[in-house]
C-alpha positions in Angstrom: 34.8 -198.0 -109.5 38.4 -198.1 -108.2 40.4 -194.8 -108.3 43.0 -194.9 -111.1 46.5 -193.6 -110.4 47.5 -190.3 -111.9 49.0 -191.1 -115.3 49.9 -189.1 -118.4 46.3 -189.0 -119.6 45.0 -187.8 -116.2 47.7 -185.1 -116.2 46.9 -184.0 -119.7 43.1 -183.9 -119.0 43.8 -181.8 -115.9 46.1 -179.5 -117.8 43.5 -178.9 -120.5 40.6 -178.4 -118.0 38.9 -181.6 -119.2 39.4 -183.8 -116.1 36.0 -184.8 -114.8 36.0 -184.0 -111.1 33.2 -186.4 -110.5 34.3 -189.4 -112.6 33.1 -191.8 -110.0 29.5 -190.7 -110.5 29.4 -191.9 -114.2 27.4 -195.1 -114.2 26.8 -195.5 -117.9 27.3 -199.1 -119.0 29.8 -198.3 -121.7 32.0 -196.3 -119.3 31.9 -199.2 -116.8 32.6 -202.0 -119.3 34.7 -200.6 -122.1 38.2 -199.2 -121.5 37.8 -196.8 -124.5 35.2 -194.9 -122.6 37.0 -193.0 -119.8 34.8 -191.3 -117.1 37.8 -189.0 -116.3 37.4 -187.4 -119.8 34.8 -184.7 -119.3 34.5 -184.0 -123.0 33.9 -187.6 -123.9 31.4 -188.0 -121.0 29.4 -184.9 -122.1 29.3 -186.0 -125.8 28.3 -189.5 -125.0 25.6 -188.3 -122.6 24.1 -186.1 -125.4 24.5 -188.9 -128.0 22.7 -191.3 -125.8 19.6 -189.1 -125.8 19.9 -188.0 -129.5 20.8 -191.3 -131.1 19.6 -194.0 -128.6 16.4 -192.2 -127.6 17.2 -192.5 -123.8 15.1 -190.0 -121.8 17.1 -186.9 -120.6 16.5 -187.7 -116.9 17.9 -191.3 -117.4 20.9 -190.1 -119.4 21.7 -187.3 -116.9 21.5 -189.7 -113.9 23.7 -192.4 -115.6 26.3 -189.8 -116.4 26.2 -188.3 -112.9 24.8 -184.9 -113.7 21.6 -183.0 -113.2 19.0 -182.4 -115.9 19.8 -178.7 -116.0 23.4 -179.6 -116.6 22.3 -181.9 -119.5 20.4 -179.0 -121.1 23.3 -176.7 -120.6 25.6 -179.2 -122.4 23.0 -179.5 -125.2 22.9 -175.7 -125.7 26.7 -175.5 -125.6 27.0 -178.3 -128.2 24.3 -176.8 -130.5 26.1 -173.4 -130.3 29.7 -174.5 -130.7 29.8 -178.2 -131.7 32.3 -180.4 -129.9 34.5 -177.5 -128.9 31.5 -176.0 -127.2 31.6 -178.8 -124.7 35.0 -177.8 -123.5 35.0 -176.1 -120.1 35.5 -172.4 -120.0 38.7 -171.1 -118.5 38.0 -170.2 -114.8 38.2 -166.7 -113.6 37.0 -163.4 -114.9 36.6 -163.0 -118.7 37.5 -159.3 -118.7 38.7 -156.7 -116.2 35.6 -156.3 -114.1 36.8 -153.1 -112.3 38.0 -151.3 -115.4 34.8 -150.6 -117.3 34.9 -148.9 -120.7 34.2 -145.6 -118.9 37.3 -146.0 -116.6 39.6 -147.1 -119.5 38.4 -144.1 -121.6 39.2 -141.7 -118.7 42.6 -143.3 -118.4 43.3 -142.9 -122.1 42.2 -139.3 -122.0 44.3 -138.5 -119.0 47.3 -140.2 -120.6 46.9 -138.4 -123.9 46.6 -135.0 -122.1 49.6 -135.8 -119.8 51.8 -138.5 -121.4 54.2 -138.2 -118.4 51.7 -139.9 -116.1 52.9 -143.1 -114.7 50.9 -146.3 -113.9 51.1 -145.3 -110.2 49.6 -141.9 -111.1 46.8 -143.5 -113.0 46.1 -145.9 -110.1 45.6 -142.8 -107.9 43.4 -141.1 -110.6 41.1 -144.1 -110.7 40.9 -144.3 -106.9 40.1 -140.6 -106.6 37.7 -140.3 -109.6 35.9 -143.6 -109.5 36.6 -144.9 -105.9 38.1 -148.1 -107.3 41.3 -149.7 -106.1 43.2 -151.4 -109.0 46.7 -152.6 -109.5 49.0 -150.7 -111.9 49.5 -153.9 -114.0 45.7 -154.0 -114.6 45.9 -150.4 -115.9 48.9 -151.3 -118.1 47.0 -154.2 -119.6 43.8 -152.2 -120.2 45.7 -149.5 -121.9 47.7 -151.9 -124.1 44.4 -153.4 -125.5 
């Protein structure tokens, strides 16, 4: 399949995290023969892959292969769809989901210190966390954690 030039749809898919990074591996007949089916659209690819098994009775291994994914990836997509419907197939945002260094225990200690001594600055709290917990964090992380 020839590589398509970056267009408005490609930019939009990328912006929303739905650009299939392996569009060239999609070998499903509809995606090769019908312009409506776009292998760059990860959401459409996942949905059609699941539909092919559910509605057309195609074996999971065949569907996974023709859509360029592994069987475990197919089952992962199926679980995501069952749990969240079509929005469940949207990729998660990359990166940490929560502050991994600032556990509930650390945040509680920061709140306690701040309530006892309101004059403490973010820099003071950075030092407190380093001394008490042996963790190096940025002051903006502390500010965000305390704002929650």
